[in-house]
MOPAC internal coordinates of N, CA, C and O (Angstrom, degrees):
PM7 1SCF
backbone

  N    0.0000 0     0.00 0     0.00 0    0    0    0
  C    1.5028 1     0.00 0     0.00 0    1    0    0
  C    1.5295 1   110.38 1     0.00 0    2    1    0
  O    1.2310 1   119.25 1   -43.72 1    3    2    1
  N    1.2001 1   119.03 1   136.28 1    3    2    1
  C    1.4639 1   124.82 1  -178.94 1    5    3    2
  C    1.6404 1   106.72 1  -114.25 1    6    5    3
  O    1.2310 1   122.48 1   -57.82 1    7    6    5
  N    1.2696 1   112.86 1   122.18 1    7    6    5
  C    1.4704 1   120.40 1   172.07 1    9    7    6
  C    1.4560 1   115.34 1  -106.85 1   10    9    7
  O    1.2310 1   118.79 1   -51.89 1   11   10    9
  N    1.2827 1   119.91 1   128.11 1   11   10    9
  C    1.4119 1   126.16 1  -179.24 1   13   11   10
  C    1.5420 1   109.01 1  -126.12 1   14   13   11
  O    1.2310 1   123.27 1   -58.14 1   15   14   13
  N    1.3928 1   111.34 1   121.86 1   15   14   13
  C    1.6044 1   119.34 1  -179.84 1   17   15   14
  C    1.5150 1   101.53 1   -83.30 1   18   17   15
  O    1.2310 1   122.07 1   -34.40 1   19   18   17
  N    1.3675 1   113.65 1   145.60 1   19   18   17
  C    1.4578 1   122.87 1   163.82 1   21   19   18
  C    1.5061 1   104.78 1   -95.91 1   22   21   19
  O    1.2310 1   119.35 1   -63.56 1   23   22   21
  N    1.3293 1   118.84 1   116.44 1   23   22   21
  C    1.4561 1   117.55 1  -175.81 1   25   23   22
  C    1.5598 1   112.11 1   -66.46 1   26   25   23
  O    1.2310 1   119.84 1   -38.51 1   27   26   25
  N    1.2782 1   117.91 1   141.49 1   27   26   25
  C    1.4387 1   124.49 1  -173.45 1   29   27   26
  C    1.5361 1   105.38 1   -82.27 1   30   29   27
  O    1.2310 1   117.65 1   171.38 1   31   30   29
  N    1.2470 1   122.07 1    -8.62 1   31   30   29
  C    1.4330 1   122.34 1   177.04 1   33   31   30
  C    1.4886 1   114.23 1   -98.94 1   34   33   31
  O    1.2310 1   118.79 1  -165.56 1   35   34   33
  N    1.3921 1   119.91 1    14.44 1   35   34   33
  C    1.3535 1   124.18 1  -178.53 1   37   35   34
  C    1.5282 1   110.14 1   -77.18 1   38   37   35
  O    1.2310 1   119.61 1     1.01 1   39   38   37
  N    1.2725 1   118.34 1  -178.99 1   39   38   37
  C    1.4820 1   124.98 1  -173.43 1   41   39   38
  C    1.5250 1   108.15 1   -57.32 1   42   41   39
  O    1.2310 1   117.61 1   141.85 1   43   42   41
  N    1.3690 1   122.15 1   -38.15 1   43   42   41
  C    1.4788 1   123.43 1   179.38 1   45   43   42
  C    1.3882 1   116.83 1   -83.23 1   46   45   43
  O    1.2310 1   118.82 1   164.87 1   47   46   45
  N    1.3995 1   119.85 1   -15.13 1   47   46   45
  C    1.5201 1   123.61 1  -174.48 1   49   47   46
  C    1.4582 1   110.49 1    54.21 1   50   49   47
  O    1.2310 1   120.53 1  -140.16 1   51   50   49
  N    1.3373 1   116.59 1    39.84 1   51   50   49
  C    1.4352 1   121.92 1  -175.68 1   53   51   50
  C    1.4968 1   116.72 1   -64.46 1   54   53   51
  O    1.2310 1   122.36 1   -44.96 1   55   54   53
  N    1.3234 1   113.09 1   135.04 1   55   54   53
  C    1.4469 1   122.18 1   171.76 1   57   55   54
  C    1.5846 1   106.35 1  -123.89 1   58   57   55
  O    1.2310 1   121.23 1   -19.42 1   59   58   57
  N    1.3708 1   115.25 1   160.58 1   59   58   57
  C    1.4958 1   119.57 1  -175.53 1   61   59   58
  C    1.5335 1   105.52 1   -64.81 1   62   61   59
  O    1.2310 1   118.31 1   141.42 1   63   62   61
  N    1.2591 1   120.83 1   -38.58 1   63   62   61
  C    1.4818 1   120.51 1   177.85 1   65   63   62
  C    1.4531 1   114.69 1   -58.07 1   66   65   63
  O    1.2310 1   121.42 1   136.48 1   67   66   65
  N    1.3903 1   114.89 1   -43.52 1   67   66   65
  C    1.4225 1   119.06 1   175.23 1   69   67   66
  C    1.5248 1   113.28 1   -63.43 1   70   69   67
  O    1.2310 1   120.81 1   133.64 1   71   70   69
  N    1.3695 1   116.06 1   -46.36 1   71   70   69
  C    1.4170 1   120.10 1   179.81 1   73   71   70
  C    1.5213 1   113.93 1   -51.82 1   74   73   71
  O    1.2310 1   121.12 1   145.23 1   75   74   73
  N    1.2481 1   115.47 1   -34.77 1   75   74   73
  C    1.5088 1   117.92 1  -174.92 1   77   75   74
  C    1.5797 1   109.82 1   -70.87 1   78   77   75
  O    1.2310 1   119.96 1   169.37 1   79   78   77
  N    1.3277 1   117.69 1   -10.63 1   79   78   77
  C    1.4499 1   119.90 1   172.03 1   81   79   78
  C    1.4724 1   117.51 1   -77.31 1   82   81   79
  O    1.2310 1   119.75 1   163.76 1   83   82   81
  N    1.3731 1   118.08 1   -16.24 1   83   82   81
  C    1.4395 1   122.60 1  -179.65 1   85   83   82
  C    1.4631 1   114.44 1  -105.02 1   86   85   83
  O    1.2310 1   119.61 1   -20.27 1   87   86   85
  N    1.3053 1   118.36 1   159.73 1   87   86   85
  C    1.4679 1   123.61 1   178.68 1   89   87   86
  C    1.4575 1   110.55 1   -97.30 1   90   89   87
  O    1.2310 1   119.01 1  -138.22 1   91   90   89
  N    1.2829 1   119.50 1    41.78 1   91   90   89
  C    1.4689 1   123.37 1  -173.96 1   93   91   90
  C    1.5522 1   106.11 1   -76.66 1   94   93   91
  O    1.2310 1   119.23 1   -50.99 1   95   94   93
  N    1.3074 1   119.07 1   129.01 1   95   94   93
  C    1.4873 1   117.32 1   179.15 1   97   95   94
  C    1.5901 1   112.02 1   -60.37 1   98   97   95
  O    1.2310 1   121.94 1   -48.13 1   99   98   97
  N    1.3122 1   113.89 1   131.87 1   99   98   97
  C    1.3978 1   118.03 1   179.35 1  101   99   98
  C    1.4822 1   115.35 1   -80.25 1  102  101   99
  O    1.2310 1   118.47 1   -25.86 1  103  102  101
  N    1.3406 1   120.52 1   154.14 1  103  102  101
  C    1.4279 1   120.63 1   174.30 1  105  103  102
  C    1.5402 1   109.87 1   -62.43 1  106  105  103
  O    1.2310 1   120.40 1   -14.05 1  107  106  105
  N    1.3460 1   116.84 1   165.95 1  107  106  105
  C    1.5296 1   120.65 1  -177.54 1  109  107  106
  C    1.4722 1   110.47 1   -53.19 1  110  109  107
  O    1.2310 1   116.42 1   138.77 1  111  110  109
  N    1.3030 1   124.41 1   -41.23 1  111  110  109
  C    1.4232 1   125.87 1  -179.30 1  113  111  110
  C    1.5279 1   113.04 1   -94.19 1  114  113  111
  O    1.2310 1   121.15 1  -171.14 1  115  114  113
  N    1.3181 1   115.40 1     8.86 1  115  114  113
  C    1.5008 1   118.75 1   173.69 1  117  115  114
  C    1.5865 1   115.67 1    78.81 1  118  117  115
  O    1.2310 1   124.68 1    -7.66 1  119  118  117
  N    1.2828 1   108.61 1   172.34 1  119  118  117
  C    1.5499 1   120.65 1   173.96 1  121  119  118
  C    1.4980 1   106.64 1   -97.46 1  122  121  119
  O    1.2310 1   119.78 1   -33.54 1  123  122  121
  N    1.2630 1   118.03 1   146.46 1  123  122  121
  C    1.4628 1   124.21 1   175.01 1  125  123  122
  C    1.5786 1   110.72 1  -136.75 1  126  125  123
  O    1.2310 1   119.87 1   -32.23 1  127  126  125
  N    1.3189 1   117.86 1   147.77 1  127  126  125
  C    1.4350 1   123.05 1  -178.95 1  129  127  126
  C    1.4987 1   108.11 1   -83.21 1  130  129  127
  O    1.2310 1   121.95 1   -37.46 1  131  130  129
  N    1.3544 1   113.87 1   142.54 1  131  130  129
  C    1.4991 1   118.37 1   169.46 1  133  131  130
  C    1.4994 1   104.46 1   -94.67 1  134  133  131
  O    1.2310 1   121.55 1    -6.49 1  135  134  133
  N    1.3469 1   114.64 1   173.51 1  135  134  133
  C    1.4548 1   119.57 1  -177.52 1  137  135  134
  C    1.5335 1   113.13 1   -55.06 1  138  137  135
  O    1.2310 1   120.96 1   140.40 1  139  138  137
  N    1.3150 1   115.77 1   -39.60 1  139  138  137
  C    1.4789 1   119.70 1  -175.81 1  141  139  138
  C    1.5510 1   113.39 1   -90.45 1  142  141  139
  O    1.2310 1   121.34 1  -157.87 1  143  142  141
  N    1.3763 1   115.04 1    22.13 1  143  142  141
  C    1.3891 1   124.95 1  -178.27 1  145  143  142
  C    1.5896 1   115.86 1    65.87 1  146  145  143
  O    1.2310 1   122.66 1  -158.52 1  147  146  145
  N    1.3813 1   112.52 1    21.48 1  147  146  145
  C    1.5038 1   118.13 1   174.02 1  149  147  146
  C    1.4917 1   102.75 1   -79.55 1  150  149  147
  O    1.2310 1   123.04 1    -6.99 1  151  150  149
  N    1.3439 1   111.77 1   173.01 1  151  150  149
  C    1.4828 1   120.08 1  -174.61 1  153  151  150
  C    1.5981 1   108.84 1  -113.12 1  154  153  151
  O    1.2310 1   123.63 1   -42.95 1  155  154  153
  N    1.2749 1   110.65 1   137.05 1  155  154  153
  C    1.5251 1   115.39 1   176.15 1  157  155  154
  C    1.4779 1   108.44 1  -124.87 1  158  157  155
  O    1.2310 1   122.35 1   -43.07 1  159  158  157
  N    1.3234 1   113.10 1   136.93 1  159  158  157
  C    1.5120 1   121.30 1   177.08 1  161  159  158
  C    1.5025 1   105.84 1  -102.04 1  162  161  159
  O    1.2310 1   120.94 1   -37.24 1  163  162  161
  N    1.3611 1   115.81 1   142.76 1  163  162  161
  C    1.4886 1   114.33 1   173.59 1  165  163  162
  C    1.5028 1   108.36 1  -124.20 1  166  165  163
  O    1.2310 1   122.39 1   -40.80 1  167  166  165
  N    1.2930 1   113.04 1   139.20 1  167  166  165
  C    1.5189 1   118.79 1   179.12 1  169  167  166
  C    1.5495 1   106.35 1  -129.92 1  170  169  167
  O    1.2310 1   122.35 1   -16.76 1  171  170  169
  N    1.3128 1   113.11 1   163.24 1  171  170  169
  C    1.5525 1   118.76 1   170.14 1  173  171  170
  C    1.4549 1   113.20 1   -71.01 1  174  173  171
  O    1.2310 1   122.45 1   143.21 1  175  174  173
  N    1.3943 1   112.92 1   -36.79 1  175  174  173
  C    1.5644 1   118.83 1  -176.50 1  177  175  174
  C    1.5059 1   109.72 1  -161.37 1  178  177  175
  O    1.2310 1   121.60 1     3.80 1  179  178  177
  N    1.2673 1   114.55 1  -176.20 1  179  178  177
  C    1.4631 1   120.16 1  -175.82 1  181  179  178
  C    1.5592 1   110.97 1   -70.00 1  182  181  179
  O    1.2310 1   120.14 1   139.16 1  183  182  181
  N    1.3822 1   117.34 1   -40.84 1  183  182  181
  C    1.3453 1   122.93 1   177.81 1  185  183  182
  C    1.5109 1   113.91 1   -57.21 1  186  185  183
  O    1.2310 1   120.56 1   136.35 1  187  186  185
  N    1.3076 1   116.53 1   -43.65 1  187  186  185
  C    1.4549 1   119.15 1   173.46 1  189  187  186
  C    1.4148 1   114.71 1   -61.72 1  190  189  187
  O    1.2310 1   118.22 1   143.52 1  191  190  189
  N    1.3731 1   120.99 1   -36.48 1  191  190  189
  C    1.4447 1   122.89 1   172.62 1  193  191  190
  C    1.4259 1   115.18 1   -60.06 1  194  193  191
  O    1.2310 1   120.82 1   135.22 1  195  194  193
  N    1.4106 1   116.04 1   -44.78 1  195  194  193
  C    1.4931 1   121.16 1  -179.42 1  197  195  194
  C    1.4993 1   108.94 1   -66.64 1  198  197  195
  O    1.2310 1   119.76 1   141.33 1  199  198  197
  N    1.2979 1   118.06 1   -38.67 1  199  198  197
  C    1.5532 1   119.73 1   179.12 1  201  199  198
  C    1.4391 1   107.40 1   -61.08 1  202  201  199
  O    1.2310 1   120.15 1   131.73 1  203  202  201
  N    1.4017 1   117.32 1   -48.27 1  203  202  201
  C    1.5068 1   119.66 1   179.54 1  205  203  202
  C    1.4372 1   112.41 1   -57.28 1  206  205  203
  O    1.2310 1   118.92 1   136.61 1  207  206  205
  N    1.3750 1   119.67 1   -43.39 1  207  206  205
  C    1.4296 1   121.63 1   177.66 1  209  207  206
  C    1.4719 1   115.45 1   -59.64 1  210  209  207
  O    1.2310 1   121.36 1   140.83 1  211  210  209
  N    1.3798 1   115.00 1   -39.17 1  211  210  209
  C    1.4882 1   118.43 1   170.45 1  213  211  210
  C    1.5800 1   116.00 1   -60.26 1  214  213  211
  O    1.2310 1   123.21 1   138.17 1  215  214  213
  N    1.2892 1   111.45 1   -41.83 1  215  214  213
  C    1.4818 1   117.23 1  -175.66 1  217  215  214
  C    1.5457 1   106.52 1   -71.23 1  218  217  215
  O    1.2310 1   117.68 1   138.77 1  219  218  217
  N    1.2858 1   122.03 1   -41.23 1  219  218  217
  C    1.4296 1   126.14 1  -172.11 1  221  219  218
  C    1.5819 1   106.76 1   -75.53 1  222  221  219
  O    1.2310 1   120.15 1   150.51 1  223  222  221
  N    1.3269 1   117.31 1   -29.49 1  223  222  221
  C    1.4281 1   120.37 1   173.84 1  225  223  222
  C    1.6181 1   111.10 1   -66.28 1  226  225  223
  O    1.2310 1   120.47 1   136.98 1  227  226  225
  N    1.3231 1   116.71 1   -43.02 1  227  226  225
  C    1.4599 1   120.54 1   174.29 1  229  227  226
  C    1.5133 1   111.99 1   -60.58 1  230  229  227
  O    1.2310 1   121.06 1   140.64 1  231  230  229
  N    1.3666 1   115.58 1   -39.36 1  231  230  229
  C    1.4219 1   117.77 1   176.98 1  233  231  230
  C    1.5755 1   111.51 1   -66.05 1  234  233  231
  O    1.2310 1   120.98 1   141.42 1  235  234  233
  N    1.3481 1   115.72 1   -38.58 1  235  234  233
  C    1.4801 1   119.63 1   179.82 1  237  235  234
  C    1.5488 1   109.63 1   -61.98 1  238  237  235
  O    1.2310 1   121.36 1   139.06 1  239  238  237
  N    1.3799 1   115.00 1   -40.94 1  239  238  237
  C    1.4611 1   121.40 1   178.03 1  241  239  238
  C    1.5155 1   114.33 1   -62.37 1  242  241  239
  O    1.2310 1   121.55 1   151.44 1  243  242  241
  N    1.3332 1   114.64 1   -28.56 1  243  242  241
  C    1.4374 1   116.98 1   177.15 1  245  243  242
  C    1.4687 1   117.56 1   -75.45 1  246  245  243
  O    1.2310 1   121.11 1   165.55 1  247  246  245
  N    1.3404 1   115.47 1   -14.45 1  247  246  245
  C    1.4159 1   118.72 1   177.68 1  249  247  246
  C    1.5831 1   109.32 1   -71.88 1  250  249  247
  O    1.2310 1   122.84 1   -40.45 1  251  250  249
  N    1.2882 1   112.16 1   139.55 1  251  250  249
  C    1.4775 1   116.28 1  -171.75 1  253  251  250
  C    1.5807 1   110.03 1   -79.61 1  254  253  251
  O    1.2310 1   119.79 1   157.36 1  255  254  253
  N    1.3148 1   118.00 1   -22.64 1  255  254  253
  C    1.5104 1   120.67 1  -175.11 1  257  255  254
  C    1.5073 1   105.21 1  -121.72 1  258  257  255
  O    1.2310 1   121.01 1   -68.14 1  259  258  257
  N    1.2885 1   115.67 1   111.86 1  259  258  257
  C    1.5162 1   123.34 1   178.12 1  261  259  258
  C    1.4162 1   114.21 1   -86.92 1  262  261  259
  O    1.2310 1   119.69 1  -167.68 1  263  262  261
  N    1.3306 1   118.19 1    12.32 1  263  262  261
  C    1.5332 1   123.29 1   177.91 1  265  263  262
  C    1.5423 1   108.93 1  -112.35 1  266  265  263
  O    1.2310 1   119.09 1  -165.25 1  267  266  265
  N    1.2948 1   119.34 1    14.75 1  267  266  265
  C    1.4801 1   119.77 1  -178.63 1  269  267  266
  C    1.5417 1   110.77 1   -91.54 1  270  269  267
  O    1.2310 1   123.50 1   -21.49 1  271  270  269
  N    1.3988 1   110.89 1   158.51 1  271  270  269
  C    1.4429 1   114.16 1   177.13 1  273  271  270
  C    1.5486 1   110.23 1   -62.67 1  274  273  271
  O    1.2310 1   117.16 1   148.70 1  275  274  273
  N    1.3211 1   123.01 1   -31.30 1  275  274  273
  C    1.5025 1   123.64 1   176.03 1  277  275  274
  C    1.4867 1   110.39 1   -61.33 1  278  277  275
  O    1.2310 1   118.94 1   140.63 1  279  278  277
  N    1.3075 1   119.64 1   -39.37 1  279  278  277
  C    1.5339 1   125.55 1   179.03 1  281  279  278
  C    1.5566 1   106.50 1   -62.65 1  282  281  279
  O    1.2310 1   121.38 1   131.48 1  283  282  281
  N    1.3353 1   114.97 1   -48.52 1  283  282  281
  C    1.4953 1   118.87 1   179.80 1  285  283  282
  C    1.4482 1   113.46 1   -60.48 1  286  285  283
  O    1.2310 1   121.62 1   136.92 1  287  286  285
  N    1.3617 1   114.51 1   -43.08 1  287  286  285
  C    1.5355 1   118.89 1   175.33 1  289  287  286
  C    1.5306 1   111.87 1   -50.66 1  290  289  287
  O    1.2310 1   123.26 1   126.67 1  291  290  289
  N    1.4330 1   111.35 1   -53.33 1  291  290  289
  C    1.4481 1   116.97 1  -173.04 1  293  291  290
  C    1.5615 1   107.37 1   -64.36 1  294  293  291
  O    1.2310 1   120.86 1   140.88 1  295  294  293
  N    1.3842 1   115.95 1   -39.12 1  295  294  293
  C    1.5052 1   115.21 1   176.98 1  297  295  294
  C    1.6183 1   111.17 1   -57.92 1  298  297  295
  O    1.2310 1   121.63 1   139.59 1  299  298  297
  N    1.2516 1   114.48 1   -40.41 1  299  298  297
  C    1.5069 1   118.24 1  -179.18 1  301  299  298
  C    1.5988 1   110.50 1   -66.35 1  302  301  299
  O    1.2310 1   121.03 1   147.89 1  303  302  301
  N    1.2859 1   115.64 1   -32.11 1  303  302  301
  C    1.4111 1   121.43 1   177.53 1  305  303  302
  C    1.5230 1   111.42 1   -68.12 1  306  305  303
  O    1.2310 1   120.61 1   133.79 1  307  306  305
  N    1.2873 1   116.45 1   -46.21 1  307  306  305
  C    1.4316 1   121.38 1   176.53 1  309  307  306
  C    1.4442 1   114.04 1   -66.52 1  310  309  307
  O    1.2310 1   119.11 1   141.91 1  311  310  309
  N    1.3259 1   119.31 1   -38.09 1  311  310  309
  C    1.4577 1   123.67 1   174.27 1  313  311  310
  C    1.4935 1   113.56 1   -64.07 1  314  313  311
  O    1.2310 1   120.01 1   142.00 1  315  314  313
  N    1.3792 1   117.58 1   -38.00 1  315  314  313
  C    1.4554 1   119.65 1  -178.46 1  317  315  314
  C    1.5342 1   105.14 1   -68.34 1  318  317  315
  O    1.2310 1   118.54 1   138.89 1  319  318  317
  N    1.3274 1   120.39 1   -41.11 1  319  318  317
  C    1.4503 1   119.00 1  -179.83 1  321  319  318
  C    1.5137 1   113.10 1   -66.42 1  322  321  319
  O    1.2310 1   121.69 1   138.49 1  323  322  321
  N    1.2772 1   114.36 1   -41.51 1  323  322  321
  C    1.5499 1   118.41 1  -175.28 1  325  323  322
  C    1.5669 1   110.71 1   -69.71 1  326  325  323
  O    1.2310 1   123.01 1   150.08 1  327  326  325
  N    1.3896 1   111.83 1   -29.92 1  327  326  325
  C    1.5172 1   117.42 1  -177.23 1  329  327  326
  C    1.5324 1   114.38 1   -89.46 1  330  329  327
  O    1.2310 1   121.65 1   175.41 1  331  330  329
  N    1.4024 1   114.46 1    -4.59 1  331  330  329
  C    1.4449 1   117.15 1   180.00 1  333  331  330
  C    1.5790 1   113.64 1   -66.42 1  334  333  331
  O    1.2310 1   119.17 1   -47.08 1  335  334  333
  N    1.3332 1   119.19 1   132.92 1  335  334  333
  C    1.4301 1   120.93 1  -170.02 1  337  335  334
  C    1.5436 1   110.54 1   -65.13 1  338  337  335
  O    1.2310 1   119.78 1   147.12 1  339  338  337
  N    1.3263 1   118.02 1   -32.88 1  339  338  337
  C    1.5180 1   121.86 1   176.90 1  341  339  338
  C    1.4145 1   111.46 1   -67.28 1  342  341  339
  O    1.2310 1   119.63 1   136.06 1  343  342  341
  N    1.2956 1   118.32 1   -43.94 1  343  342  341
  C    1.4518 1   124.36 1   179.79 1  345  343  342
  C    1.5312 1   108.84 1   -65.62 1  346  345  343
  O    1.2310 1   118.69 1   137.14 1  347  346  345
  N    1.3047 1   120.10 1   -42.86 1  347  346  345
  C    1.4603 1   123.74 1   174.94 1  349  347  346
  C    1.4878 1   112.21 1   -59.61 1  350  349  347
  O    1.2310 1   121.56 1   133.28 1  351  350  349
  N    1.3163 1   114.62 1   -46.72 1  351  350  349
  C    1.5308 1   119.10 1   179.09 1  353  351  350
  C    1.6171 1   109.59 1   -60.39 1  354  353  351
  O    1.2310 1   122.24 1   137.81 1  355  354  353
  N    1.2969 1   113.32 1   -42.19 1  355  354  353
  C    1.4854 1   119.12 1  -179.28 1  357  355  354
  C    1.5513 1   111.85 1   -63.05 1  358  357  355
  O    1.2310 1   120.17 1   137.89 1  359  358  357
  N    1.3277 1   117.28 1   -42.11 1  359  358  357
  C    1.4279 1   123.46 1   179.98 1  361  359  358
  C    1.5409 1   109.82 1   -65.71 1  362  361  359
  O    1.2310 1   120.08 1   139.42 1  363  362  361
  N    1.3510 1   117.46 1   -40.58 1  363  362  361
  C    1.3890 1   123.45 1  -178.71 1  365  363  362
  C    1.5457 1   116.25 1   -79.15 1  366  365  363
  O    1.2310 1   120.68 1   174.85 1  367  366  365
  N    1.2806 1   116.30 1    -5.15 1  367  366  365
  C    1.4825 1   119.82 1  -179.71 1  369  367  366
  C    1.4551 1   116.73 1   -95.40 1  370  369  367
  O    1.2310 1   120.10 1   180.00 1  371  370  369

């Protein structure tokens, strides 16, 4: 199981409470709240995380306005996945 936190200090300042306001497709194992209302994504493995990042990127590009909070949230999700040390190690292996 791979857990990736979405930093609360990202561009969107995302909290779990705020995330629930959007209809952003969830990762296969869902979003979960952390004690401080931060968001955690859960994946079976690194490949599943990468696949989700590609899917959510396509969803972001389908949005007509790339200056909305929803777009910034998706950008922070993708950034969290791409910056994850386990995902990075998987890509480089």
